N, CA, C and O atoms as CSV, one atom per row, in Angstrom:
chain,resi,resn,atom,element,x,y,z
A,1,UNK,N,N,0.810,-1.187,-0.011
A,1,UNK,CA,C,-0.011,-0.057,-0.033
A,1,UNK,C,C,0.821,1.270,0.042
A,1,UNK,O,O,0.392,2.306,-0.467
A,2,UNK,N,N,1.989,1.208,0.673
A,2,UNK,CA,C,2.813,2.396,0.785
A,2,UNK,C,C,3.332,2.902,-0.572
A,2,UNK,O,O,3.613,4.085,-0.760
A,3,UNK,N,N,3.445,1.937,-1.515
A,3,UNK,CA,C,3.899,2.316,-2.879
A,3,UNK,C,C,2.813,2.389,-3.796
A,3,UNK,O,O,3.118,2.615,-4.967
A,4,UNK,N,N,1.563,2.239,-3.503
A,4,UNK,CA,C,0.475,2.318,-4.420
A,4,UNK,C,C,-0.042,3.715,-4.500
A,4,UNK,O,O,-0.706,4.207,-3.589
A,5,UNK,N,N,0.291,4.400,-5.681
A,5,UNK,CA,C,-0.158,5.836,-5.754
A,5,UNK,C,C,-1.650,6.040,-5.618
A,5,UNK,O,O,-2.060,7.077,-5.095
A,6,UNK,N,N,-2.474,5.131,-6.048
A,6,UNK,CA,C,-3.908,5.300,-5.906
A,6,UNK,C,C,-4.317,5.182,-4.475
A,6,UNK,O,O,-5.214,5.903,-4.037
A,7,UNK,N,N,-3.738,4.358,-3.768
A,7,UNK,CA,C,-4.094,4.174,-2.300
A,7,UNK,C,C,-3.671,5.455,-1.562
A,7,UNK,O,O,-4.399,5.969,-0.713
A,8,UNK,N,N,-2.436,5.974,-1.922
A,8,UNK,CA,C,-2.089,7.212,-1.216
A,8,UNK,C,C,-2.934,8.372,-1.592
A,8,UNK,O,O,-3.271,9.190,-0.736
A,9,UNK,N,N,-3.300,8.483,-2.865
A,9,UNK,CA,C,-4.201,9.576,-3.297
A,9,UNK,C,C,-5.557,9.446,-2.537
A,9,UNK,O,O,-6.085,10.455,-2.070
A,10,UNK,N,N,-6.111,8.245,-2.413
A,10,UNK,CA,C,-7.400,8.008,-1.674
A,10,UNK,C,C,-7.246,8.437,-0.193
A,10,UNK,O,O,-8.186,8.995,0.372
A,11,UNK,N,N,-6.119,8.196,0.424
A,11,UNK,CA,C,-5.845,8.567,1.838
A,11,UNK,C,C,-5.854,10.123,1.918
A,11,UNK,O,O,-6.455,10.713,2.816
A,12,UNK,N,N,-5.183,10.737,0.970
A,12,UNK,CA,C,-5.122,12.189,0.940
A,12,UNK,C,C,-6.483,12.812,0.854
A,12,UNK,O,O,-6.893,13.634,1.674
A,13,UNK,N,N,-7.161,12.382,-0.175
A,13,UNK,CA,C,-8.555,12.863,-0.368
A,13,UNK,C,C,-9.447,12.713,0.899
A,13,UNK,O,O,-10.190,13.618,1.280
A,14,UNK,N,N,-9.318,11.445,1.562
A,14,UNK,CA,C,-10.093,11.308,2.756
A,14,UNK,C,C,-9.718,12.287,3.831
A,14,UNK,O,O,-10.590,12.852,4.491
A,15,UNK,N,N,-8.424,12.500,4.021
A,15,UNK,CA,C,-7.999,13.509,4.929
A,15,UNK,C,C,-8.567,14.903,4.766
A,15,UNK,O,O,-9.110,15.523,5.680
A,16,UNK,N,N,-8.393,15.374,3.459
A,16,UNK,CA,C,-8.856,16.739,3.168
A,16,UNK,C,C,-10.438,16.742,3.266
A,16,UNK,O,O,-10.969,17.774,3.676
A,17,UNK,N,N,-11.242,15.638,2.912
A,17,UNK,CA,C,-12.568,15.619,2.905
A,17,UNK,C,C,-13.103,15.887,4.382
A,17,UNK,O,O,-14.077,16.611,4.592
A,18,UNK,N,N,-12.414,15.268,5.351
A,18,UNK,CA,C,-12.800,15.354,6.800
A,18,UNK,C,C,-12.699,16.887,7.171
A,18,UNK,O,O,-13.438,17.316,8.056
A,19,UNK,N,N,-11.877,17.666,6.576
A,19,UNK,CA,C,-11.668,19.032,6.968
A,19,UNK,C,C,-12.664,20.001,6.312
A,19,UNK,O,O,-12.732,21.169,6.695
A,20,UNK,N,N,-13.394,19.546,5.377
A,20,UNK,CA,C,-14.320,20.461,4.687
A,20,UNK,C,C,-15.441,21.075,5.575
A,20,UNK,O,O,-16.000,20.407,6.445
A,21,UNK,N,N,-15.721,22.272,5.341
A,21,UNK,CA,C,-16.990,22.872,6.043
A,21,UNK,C,C,-18.170,22.253,5.396
A,21,UNK,O,O,-18.065,21.730,4.287
A,22,UNK,N,N,-19.271,22.290,6.035
A,22,UNK,CA,C,-20.526,21.783,5.428
A,22,UNK,C,C,-21.095,22.603,4.366
A,22,UNK,O,O,-21.880,22.135,3.541
A,23,UNK,N,N,-20.689,23.903,4.371
A,23,UNK,CA,C,-21.103,24.787,3.322
A,23,UNK,C,C,-20.157,25.953,3.177
A,23,UNK,O,O,-19.565,26.417,4.151
A,24,UNK,N,N,-20.022,26.420,1.959
A,24,UNK,CA,C,-19.125,27.587,1.648
A,24,UNK,C,C,-19.515,28.905,2.515
A,24,UNK,O,O,-18.727,29.823,2.743
A,25,UNK,N,N,-20.742,28.852,2.920
A,25,UNK,CA,C,-21.186,30.032,3.790
A,25,UNK,C,C,-20.553,30.027,5.147
A,25,UNK,O,O,-20.611,31.004,5.894
A,26,UNK,N,N,-19.942,28.893,5.456
A,26,UNK,CA,C,-19.199,28.846,6.789
A,26,UNK,C,C,-17.898,29.535,6.728
A,26,UNK,O,O,-17.291,29.790,7.768
A,27,UNK,N,N,-17.411,29.866,5.509
A,27,UNK,CA,C,-16.170,30.528,5.328
A,27,UNK,C,C,-16.328,32.005,5.480
A,27,UNK,O,O,-16.650,32.722,4.533
A,28,UNK,N,N,-16.093,32.454,6.699
A,28,UNK,CA,C,-16.397,33.802,7.093
A,28,UNK,C,C,-15.099,34.567,7.455
A,28,UNK,O,O,-15.145,35.501,8.256
A,29,UNK,N,N,-14.072,34.220,6.934
A,29,UNK,CA,C,-12.754,34.873,7.247
A,29,UNK,C,C,-12.681,36.253,6.771
A,29,UNK,O,O,-13.598,36.679,6.068
A,30,UNK,N,N,-11.622,37.049,7.098
A,30,UNK,CA,C,-11.435,38.404,6.820
A,30,UNK,C,C,-11.382,38.595,5.317
A,30,UNK,O,O,-10.981,37.710,4.560
A,31,UNK,N,N,-11.826,39.854,4.893
A,31,UNK,CA,C,-11.726,40.153,3.508
A,31,UNK,C,C,-10.574,41.094,3.217
A,31,UNK,O,O,-10.146,41.220,2.070
A,32,UNK,N,N,-10.045,41.784,4.292
A,32,UNK,CA,C,-8.930,42.809,4.105
A,32,UNK,C,C,-8.042,42.756,5.318
A,32,UNK,O,O,-8.386,42.230,6.376
A,33,UNK,N,N,-6.868,43.338,5.101
A,33,UNK,CA,C,-5.881,43.585,6.177
A,33,UNK,C,C,-5.027,42.418,6.450
A,33,UNK,O,O,-4.953,41.450,5.694
A,34,UNK,N,N,-4.351,42.551,7.614
A,34,UNK,CA,C,-3.324,41.560,7.955
A,34,UNK,C,C,-3.988,40.393,8.669
A,34,UNK,O,O,-4.922,40.530,9.459
A,35,UNK,N,N,-3.397,39.155,8.307
A,35,UNK,CA,C,-3.850,38.016,8.969
A,35,UNK,C,C,-2.623,37.171,9.405
A,35,UNK,O,O,-1.776,36.798,8.594
A,36,UNK,N,N,-2.574,36.888,10.745
A,36,UNK,CA,C,-1.532,36.173,11.262
A,36,UNK,C,C,-1.932,34.583,11.413
A,36,UNK,O,O,-2.800,34.251,12.220
A,37,UNK,N,N,-1.328,33.732,10.685
A,37,UNK,CA,C,-1.637,32.348,10.779
A,37,UNK,C,C,-0.954,31.686,11.883
A,37,UNK,O,O,0.223,31.975,12.096
A,38,UNK,N,N,-1.616,30.749,12.679
A,38,UNK,CA,C,-0.962,30.045,13.809
A,38,UNK,C,C,0.155,29.127,13.271
A,38,UNK,O,O,0.235,28.840,12.077
A,39,UNK,N,N,0.993,28.691,14.187
A,39,UNK,CA,C,2.093,27.832,13.860
A,39,UNK,C,C,1.693,26.446,13.288
A,39,UNK,O,O,2.421,25.825,12.514
A,40,UNK,N,N,0.507,26.011,13.712
A,40,UNK,CA,C,0.218,24.655,13.159
A,40,UNK,C,C,-0.244,24.802,11.671
A,40,UNK,O,O,-0.376,23.776,11.003
A,41,UNK,N,N,-0.489,25.986,11.140
A,41,UNK,CA,C,-0.740,26.125,9.761
A,41,UNK,C,C,0.524,26.522,8.969
A,41,UNK,O,O,0.920,25.937,7.960
A,42,UNK,N,N,1.103,27.579,9.545
A,42,UNK,CA,C,2.456,28.115,8.821
A,42,UNK,C,C,3.533,28.031,9.853
A,42,UNK,O,O,3.704,28.935,10.672
A,43,UNK,N,N,4.252,26.957,9.817
A,43,UNK,CA,C,5.296,26.611,10.743
A,43,UNK,C,C,6.684,27.152,10.195
A,43,UNK,O,O,7.680,27.150,10.917
A,44,UNK,N,N,6.706,27.580,8.987
A,44,UNK,CA,C,7.946,28.308,8.521
A,44,UNK,C,C,7.678,29.380,7.491
A,44,UNK,O,O,6.623,29.366,6.856
A,45,UNK,N,N,8.536,30.246,7.316
A,45,UNK,CA,C,8.338,31.391,6.422
A,45,UNK,C,C,7.342,32.428,6.932
A,45,UNK,O,O,7.173,32.599,8.139
A,46,UNK,N,N,6.758,33.042,6.104
A,46,UNK,CA,C,5.920,34.201,6.433
A,46,UNK,C,C,4.571,33.659,7.116
A,46,UNK,O,O,3.906,32.745,6.628
A,47,UNK,N,N,4.277,34.270,8.195
A,47,UNK,CA,C,3.112,33.912,8.986
A,47,UNK,C,C,2.014,34.996,8.984
A,47,UNK,O,O,0.825,34.717,9.140
A,48,UNK,N,N,2.469,36.226,8.801
A,48,UNK,CA,C,1.566,37.387,8.764
A,48,UNK,C,C,1.453,37.744,7.298
A,48,UNK,O,O,2.446,38.099,6.662
A,49,UNK,N,N,0.197,37.647,6.735
A,49,UNK,CA,C,0.011,37.971,5.345
A,49,UNK,C,C,-1.042,39.065,5.158
A,49,UNK,O,O,-1.996,39.154,5.930
A,50,UNK,N,N,-0.862,39.894,4.130
A,50,UNK,CA,C,-1.718,41.049,3.916
A,50,UNK,C,C,-2.719,40.664,2.750
A,50,UNK,O,O,-2.355,40.455,1.592
A,51,UNK,N,N,-3.926,40.602,3.168
A,51,UNK,CA,C,-4.998,40.220,2.190
A,51,UNK,C,C,-5.218,41.337,1.111
A,51,UNK,O,O,-5.972,41.127,0.161
A,52,UNK,N,N,-4.610,42.423,1.253
A,52,UNK,CA,C,-4.769,43.550,0.290
A,52,UNK,C,C,-3.649,43.477,-0.744
A,52,UNK,O,O,-3.587,44.290,-1.666
A,53,UNK,N,N,-2.755,42.481,-0.576
A,53,UNK,CA,C,-1.703,42.225,-1.528
A,53,UNK,C,C,-1.977,40.899,-2.249
A,53,UNK,O,O,-1.948,39.859,-1.591
A,54,UNK,N,N,-2.238,40.875,-3.553
A,54,UNK,CA,C,-2.734,39.741,-4.244
A,54,UNK,C,C,-1.881,38.452,-4.094
A,54,UNK,O,O,-2.425,37.358,-3.943
A,55,UNK,N,N,-0.611,38.593,-4.137
A,55,UNK,CA,C,0.242,37.386,-3.961
A,55,UNK,C,C,0.213,36.846,-2.529
A,55,UNK,O,O,0.248,35.630,-2.337
A,56,UNK,N,N,0.151,37.696,-1.548
A,56,UNK,CA,C,0.064,37.277,-0.217
A,56,UNK,C,C,-1.282,36.625,0.037
A,56,UNK,O,O,-1.357,35.652,0.788
A,57,UNK,N,N,-2.352,37.134,-0.568
A,57,UNK,CA,C,-3.811,36.612,-0.354
A,57,UNK,C,C,-3.753,35.204,-0.941
A,57,UNK,O,O,-4.212,34.246,-0.319
A,58,UNK,N,N,-3.174,35.082,-2.171
A,58,UNK,CA,C,-3.133,33.710,-2.722
A,58,UNK,C,C,-2.333,32.729,-1.975
A,58,UNK,O,O,-2.713,31.560,-1.905
A,59,UNK,N,N,-1.223,33.137,-1.401
A,59,UNK,CA,C,-0.403,32.382,-0.562
A,59,UNK,C,C,-1.122,31.942,0.758
A,59,UNK,O,O,-0.949,30.804,1.195
A,60,UNK,N,N,-1.889,32.805,1.359
A,60,UNK,CA,C,-2.615,32.519,2.532
A,60,UNK,C,C,-3.722,31.429,2.194
A,60,UNK,O,O,-3.964,30.514,2.981
A,61,UNK,N,N,-4.327,31.566,1.075
A,61,UNK,CA,C,-5.397,30.629,0.745
A,61,UNK,C,C,-4.794,29.225,0.389
A,61,UNK,O,O,-5.349,28.192,0.762
A,62,UNK,N,N,-3.653,29.227,-0.336
A,62,UNK,CA,C,-2.957,28.005,-0.552
A,62,UNK,C,C,-2.571,27.248,0.677
A,62,UNK,O,O,-2.755,26.039,0.822
A,63,UNK,N,N,-2.020,28.050,1.555
A,63,UNK,CA,C,-1.510,27.481,2.869
A,63,UNK,C,C,-2.596,26.883,3.731
A,63,UNK,O,O,-2.528,25.765,4.243
A,64,UNK,N,N,-3.612,27.733,3.849
A,64,UNK,CA,C,-4.790,27.284,4.739
A,64,UNK,C,C,-5.471,26.071,4.107
A,64,UNK,O,O,-5.848,25.147,4.827
A,65,UNK,N,N,-5.637,26.049,2.810
A,65,UNK,CA,C,-6.315,24.901,2.303
A,65,UNK,C,C,-5.507,23.592,2.450
A,65,UNK,O,O,-6.072,22.516,2.643
A,66,UNK,N,N,-4.158,23.719,2.351
A,66,UNK,CA,C,-3.298,22.609,2.522
A,66,UNK,C,C,-3.068,22.135,3.968
A,66,UNK,O,O,-2.901,20.945,4.239
A,67,UNK,N,N,-3.067,23.105,4.870
A,67,UNK,CA,C,-2.577,22.774,6.230
A,67,UNK,C,C,-3.682,23.039,7.252
A,67,UNK,O,O,-3.591,22.525,8.366
A,68,UNK,N,N,-4.729,23.821,6.929
A,68,UNK,CA,C,-5.729,24.002,7.993
A,68,UNK,C,C,-6.695,22.956,8.201
A,68,UNK,O,O,-7.041,22.186,7.305
A,69,UNK,N,N,-7.165,22.925,9.467
A,69,UNK,CA,C,-8.292,22.004,9.896
A,69,UNK,C,C,-9.679,22.753,9.566
A,69,UNK,O,O,-9.658,23.876,9.062
A,70,UNK,N,N,-10.768,22.158,9.838
A,70,UNK,CA,C,-12.035,22.629,9.545
A,70,UNK,C,C,-12.189,24.093,10.161
A,70,UNK,O,O,-12.580,25.016,9.447
A,71,UNK,N,N,-11.893,24.266,11.416
A,71,UNK,CA,C,-12.038,25.509,12.102
A,71,UNK,C,C,-11.253,26.557,11.508
A,71,UNK,O,O,-11.688,27.705,11.424
A,72,UNK,N,N,-10.036,26.193,11.060
A,72,UNK,CA,C,-9.089,27.096,10.390
A,72,UNK,C,C,-9.634,27.609,9.028
A,72,UNK,O,O,-9.576,28.798,8.713
A,73,UNK,N,N,-10.150,26.669,8.264
A,73,UNK,CA,C,-10.780,26.990,7.045
A,73,UNK,C,C,-11.897,28.061,7.223
A,73,UNK,O,O,-11.962,29.052,6.496
A,74,UNK,N,N,-12.727,27.817,8.182
A,74,UNK,CA,C,-13.845,28.762,8.447
A,74,UNK,C,C,-13.357,30.086,8.970
A,74,UNK,O,O,-13.926,31.130,8.649
A,75,UNK,N,N,-12.308,30.062,9.775
A,75,UNK,CA,C,-11.800,31.298,10.391
A,75,UNK,C,C,-10.985,32.161,9.424
A,75,UNK,O,O,-11.108,33.385,9.461
A,76,UNK,N,N,-10.192,31.591,8.598
A,76,UNK,CA,C,-9.255,32.272,7.751
A,76,UNK,C,C,-9.647,32.502,6.275
A,76,UNK,O,O,-9.128,33.398,5.608
A,77,UNK,N,N,-10.573,31.668,5.797
A,77,UNK,CA,C,-10.996,31.750,4.386
A,77,UNK,C,C,-12.363,32.435,4.322
A,77,UNK,O,O,-13.225,32.272,5.185
A,78,UNK,N,N,-12.510,33.247,3.199
A,78,UNK,CA,C,-13.702,33.917,3.059
A,78,UNK,C,C,-14.390,33.491,1.715
A,78,UNK,O,O,-13.729,33.483,0.677
A,79,UNK,N,N,-15.685,33.144,1.730
A,79,UNK,CA,C,-16.374,32.487,0.730
A,79,UNK,C,C,-16.181,33.306,-0.577
A,79,UNK,O,O,-15.835,32.699,-1.590
A,80,UNK,N,N,-16.379,34.603,-0.612
A,80,UNK,CA,C,-16.344,35.427,-1.807
A,80,UNK,C,C,-14.934,35.496,-2.396
A,80,UNK,O,O,-14.740,35.485,-3.612
A,81,UNK,N,N,-13.956,35.567,-1.483
A,81,UNK,CA,C,-12.583,35.609,-1.940
A,81,UNK,C,C,-12.165,34.218,-2.552
A,81,UNK,O,O,-11.458,34.165,-3.558
A,82,UNK,N,N,-12.594,33.182,-1.956
A,82,UNK,CA,C,-12.281,31.818,-2.488
A,82,UNK,C,C,-12.855,31.706,-3.876
A,82,UNK,O,O,-12.159,31.262,-4.790
A,83,UNK,N,N,-14.079,32.088,-4.065
A,83,UNK,CA,C,-14.691,32.055,-5.377
A,83,UNK,C,C,-14.008,32.857,-6.429
A,83,UNK,O,O,-13.858,32.492,-7.595
A,84,UNK,N,N,-13.598,34.012,-5.901
A,84,UNK,CA,C,-12.809,34.884,-6.787
A,84,UNK,C,C,-11.460,34.338,-7.245
A,84,UNK,O,O,-11.083,34.519,-8.402
A,85,UNK,N,N,-10.706,33.651,-6.323
A,85,UNK,CA,C,-9.461,33.221,-6.530
A,85,UNK,C,C,-9.469,31.842,-7.203
A,85,UNK,O,O,-8.454,31.463,-7.786
A,86,UNK,N,N,-10.540,31.095,-7.152
A,86,UNK,CA,C,-10.562,29.675,-7.540
A,86,UNK,C,C,-10.058,29.472,-8.930
A,86,UNK,O,O,-9.293,28.526,-9.119
A,87,UNK,N,N,-10.402,30.263,-9.949
A,87,UNK,CA,C,-9.878,29.959,-11.308
A,87,UNK,C,C,-8.337,29.827,-11.403
A,87,UNK,O,O,-7.828,29.083,-12.242
A,88,UNK,N,N,-7.623,30.537,-10.557
A,88,UNK,CA,C,-6.206,30.448,-10.578
A,88,UNK,C,C,-5.799,29.433,-9.420
A,88,UNK,O,O,-4.970,28.543,-9.610
A,89,UNK,N,N,-6.426,29.630,-8.248
A,89,UNK,CA,C,-6.022,28.799,-7.050
A,89,UNK,C,C,-6.078,27.321,-7.305
A,89,UNK,O,O,-5.181,26.588,-6.890
A,90,UNK,N,N,-7.087,26.873,-7.964
A,90,UNK,CA,C,-7.215,25.372,-8.209
A,90,UNK,C,C,-6.073,24.831,-9.031
A,90,UNK,O,O,-5.843,23.622,-9.012
A,91,UNK,N,N,-5.388,25.613,-9.708
A,91,UNK,CA,C,-4.203,25.207,-10.495
A,91,UNK,C,C,-2.962,25.183,-9.541
A,91,UNK,O,O,-1.961,24.580,-9.928
A,92,UNK,N,N,-2.961,25.770,-8.379
A,92,UNK,CA,C,-1.823,25.918,-7.567
A,92,UNK,C,C,-1.855,25.025,-6.326
A,92,UNK,O,O,-0.902,24.986,-5.547
A,93,UNK,N,N,-2.956,24.319,-6.161
A,93,UNK,CA,C,-3.036,23.430,-4.907
A,93,UNK,C,C,-2.894,21.967,-5.475
A,93,UNK,O,O,-2.926,21.663,-6.668
A,94,UNK,N,N,-2.740,21.163,-4.465
A,94,UNK,CA,C,-2.557,19.691,-4.840
A,94,UNK,C,C,-3.761,19.105,-5.502
A,94,UNK,O,O,-4.858,19.618,-5.279
A,95,UNK,N,N,-3.657,18.112,-6.268
A,95,UNK,CA,C,-4.767,17.400,-6.967
A,95,UNK,C,C,-5.797,16.886,-5.919
A,95,UNK,O,O,-7.009,16.962,-6.122
A,96,UNK,N,N,-5.268,16.374,-4.821
A,96,UNK,CA,C,-6.263,15.880,-3.757
A,96,UNK,C,C,-7.087,16.965,-3.217
A,96,UNK,O,O,-8.291,16.758,-3.070
A,97,UNK,N,N,-6.562,18.134,-2.894
A,97,UNK,CA,C,-7.331,19.213,-2.372
A,97,UNK,C,C,-8.350,19.708,-3.429
A,97,UNK,O,O,-9.523,19.905,-3.111
A,98,UNK,N,N,-7.912,19.901,-4.641
A,98,UNK,CA,C,-8.697,20.390,-5.714
A,98,UNK,C,C,-9.890,19.475,-5.902
A,98,UNK,O,O,-11.034,19.930,-5.922
A,99,UNK,N,N,-9.609,18.112,-6.048
A,99,UNK,CA,C,-10.651,17.187,-6.284
A,99,UNK,C,C,-11.715,17.134,-5.190
A,99,UNK,O,O,-12.914,17.040,-5.453
A,100,UNK,N,N,-11.235,17.196,-3.981
A,100,UNK,CA,C,-12.165,17.174,-2.790
A,100,UNK,C,C,-13.135,18.425,-2.730
A,100,UNK,O,O,-14.347,18.339,-2.532
A,101,UNK,N,N,-12.455,19.560,-2.922
A,101,UNK,CA,C,-13.286,20.839,-2.992
A,101,UNK,C,C,-14.271,20.830,-4.144
A,101,UNK,O,O,-15.441,21.155,-3.944
A,102,UNK,N,N,-13.863,20.490,-5.275
A,102,UNK,CA,C,-14.663,20.515,-6.473
A,102,UNK,C,C,-15.766,19.500,-6.411
A,102,UNK,O,O,-16.824,19.756,-6.986
A,103,UNK,N,N,-15.605,18.326,-5.739
A,103,UNK,CA,C,-16.671,17.327,-5.573
A,103,UNK,C,C,-17.652,17.901,-4.572
A,103,UNK,O,O,-18.858,17.791,-4.793
A,104,UNK,N,N,-17.204,18.505,-3.487
A,104,UNK,CA,C,-18.075,18.970,-2.402
A,104,UNK,C,C,-18.869,20.221,-2.783
A,104,UNK,O,O,-20.052,20.374,-2.481
A,105,UNK,N,N,-18.089,21.161,-3.510
A,105,UNK,CA,C,-18.738,22.385,-3.796
A,105,UNK,C,C,-18.503,22.709,-5.260
A,105,UNK,O,O,-17.492,23.328,-5.592
A,106,UNK,N,N,-19.460,22.285,-6.196
A,106,UNK,CA,C,-19.288,22.581,-7.652
A,106,UNK,C,C,-19.253,24.017,-7.973
A,106,UNK,O,O,-18.772,24.395,-9.042
A,107,UNK,N,N,-19.771,24.898,-7.041
A,107,UNK,CA,C,-19.865,26.340,-7.262
A,107,UNK,C,C,-18.533,26.958,-7.638
A,107,UNK,O,O,-18.486,27.758,-8.573
A,108,UNK,N,N,-17.411,26.615,-6.930
A,108,UNK,CA,C,-16.200,27.333,-7.285
A,108,UNK,C,C,-15.556,26.906,-8.564
A,108,UNK,O,O,-14.604,27.549,-9.008
A,109,UNK,N,N,-16.033,25.838,-9.188
A,109,UNK,CA,C,-15.436,25.352,-10.391
A,109,UNK,C,C,-15.543,26.309,-11.473
A,109,UNK,O,O,-16.612,26.892,-11.649
A,110,UNK,N,N,-14.394,26.560,-12.322
A,110,UNK,CA,C,-14.518,27.495,-13.367
A,110,UNK,C,C,-15.419,27.009,-14.461
A,110,UNK,O,O,-15.629,27.716,-15.447
């Protein structure tokens, strides 16, 4: 199993599926300003990101989608911003994350 790519992909999808909010409306994170991510999400590099700077906003969303738990997703991500970023963001995240989000929420799909 450790060498089976399909089994590994299934495990990753299951892990990200457990983290999903039940609705995109639960994503009530900030729309502007500085956001400081906790260490369990951003353990190295930049932890304080400025949502008013497009690259930092994209970086925050990539990091939270990859490392955040359900409460983190709801706290740091904003539904409207996620929908706005999705056409580019879905190309920058892992296949497992992309697949899980697009299966659960067809709305953000381009």
